[in-house]
C-alpha positions as CSV (number, residue, x, y, z in Angstrom):
1,M,57.1,-78.3,32.5
2,K,59.4,-81.3,33.8
3,V,59.7,-82.0,37.6
4,G,63.5,-81.3,37.9
5,E,62.8,-77.8,36.3
6,Y,59.9,-77.1,39.0
7,V,61.8,-78.4,41.6
8,K,65.1,-76.4,40.8
9,K,62.8,-73.1,40.6
10,G,62.3,-73.9,44.3
11,L,59.4,-75.1,46.3
12,K,57.1,-72.2,47.6
13,N,55.1,-74.2,50.0
14,F,57.6,-77.2,51.6
15,V,58.1,-76.5,55.1
16,E,60.5,-78.4,57.4
17,G,58.7,-80.1,60.4
18,E,54.7,-78.7,61.1
19,A,52.9,-75.7,59.9
20,E,50.1,-73.9,61.1
21,G,46.8,-75.4,60.3
22,K,44.9,-78.7,60.1
23,E,47.1,-81.6,59.1
24,G,46.4,-84.4,56.8
25,S,49.3,-87.1,55.9
26,Y,49.0,-89.9,53.6
27,S,51.9,-92.9,53.0
28,E,52.1,-95.1,50.6
29,G,55.2,-97.5,50.1
30,V,58.3,-95.4,50.9
31,H,56.4,-92.0,49.9
32,R,55.0,-89.8,52.8
33,V,53.4,-86.4,52.5
34,S,51.8,-84.0,55.2
35,V,49.8,-81.2,54.2
36,F,49.0,-78.2,56.3
37,V,45.8,-76.0,55.5
38,K,44.4,-73.0,56.7
39,L,40.8,-72.3,55.9
40,E,38.7,-69.0,56.2
41,D,34.9,-68.9,55.6
42,G,35.5,-72.7,54.0
43,K,37.9,-71.4,51.4
44,I,41.7,-72.5,51.6
45,V,44.0,-69.7,52.3
46,D,47.2,-71.3,52.6
47,C,48.3,-74.5,52.1
48,K,51.9,-75.8,53.2
49,F,53.5,-79.8,53.5
50,N,56.2,-81.5,54.2
51,S,57.4,-85.0,52.7
52,T,60.1,-87.4,52.2
53,K,62.8,-85.5,50.2
54,R,63.6,-88.4,48.0
55,C,61.1,-88.1,45.3
56,K,61.2,-85.3,43.4
57,K,58.0,-85.8,41.6
58,L,56.2,-86.0,44.7
59,L,57.9,-82.6,45.9
60,A,56.8,-81.0,42.7
61,V,53.2,-82.3,42.5
62,T,52.4,-81.2,46.1
63,D,54.0,-77.9,45.9
64,Y,51.9,-77.2,43.0
65,M,48.9,-78.6,44.3
66,C,49.0,-76.3,47.2
67,E,49.5,-73.4,44.8
68,L,46.4,-74.4,42.9
69,A,44.5,-74.7,46.0
70,K,45.6,-71.6,47.5
71,E,44.5,-69.7,44.2
72,K,41.2,-71.5,43.9
73,G,40.2,-71.5,47.4
74,S,39.4,-75.5,47.2
75,V,41.0,-78.8,46.2
76,P,42.3,-78.7,43.0
77,T,41.6,-82.1,40.5
78,K,44.3,-84.5,39.5
79,E,44.0,-83.2,35.9
80,E,44.7,-79.8,36.9
81,I,47.9,-80.6,38.6
82,L,48.9,-83.0,35.9
83,S,48.4,-80.4,33.3
84,N,51.5,-78.6,34.7
85,F,53.6,-81.6,34.1
86,Q,52.8,-82.9,30.7
87,E,56.5,-83.1,29.6
88,E,57.2,-85.8,32.0
89,K,57.4,-89.4,30.6
90,E,56.4,-91.4,33.5
91,K,52.6,-90.8,33.4
92,D,51.7,-93.7,35.8
93,K,54.1,-92.5,38.4
94,M,52.9,-88.7,38.3
95,E,49.4,-89.8,38.4
96,N,50.3,-91.9,41.7
97,R,52.2,-89.1,43.3
98,V,49.3,-86.9,42.7
99,S,46.9,-89.3,44.0
100,I,49.2,-89.3,47.2
101,A,49.1,-85.3,47.7
102,L,45.5,-85.2,47.0
103,K,44.9,-87.8,50.0
104,A,46.7,-86.2,52.4
105,L,44.8,-82.7,51.2
106,E,41.7,-84.4,51.6
107,K,42.7,-85.7,55.3
108,A,43.4,-82.4,56.1
109,L,40.1,-80.9,55.4
110,S,38.1,-83.8,57.1
């Protein structure tokens, strides 16, 4: 899937401001993302985020990361997230945005 298609379908986990749960934020350059996680019995049961809105790649990968985290109950791998966006040409940028999202999630869980 392409990032543009994913974003057009709608971001299920994006929130304006803050959400309930433990927060983790990470910034790199102009990119900033905050992830809000709810845990039950050590498993992720909810995951929301907010981010700088200028980067569709960051919005898409963070939203998908939240979906996977809720499904698995744990942190998804970089490969699991990237597998949904195989049609994207700029692989290096995609890997960078995924790493930003994962760092924010890991901070929320620490």
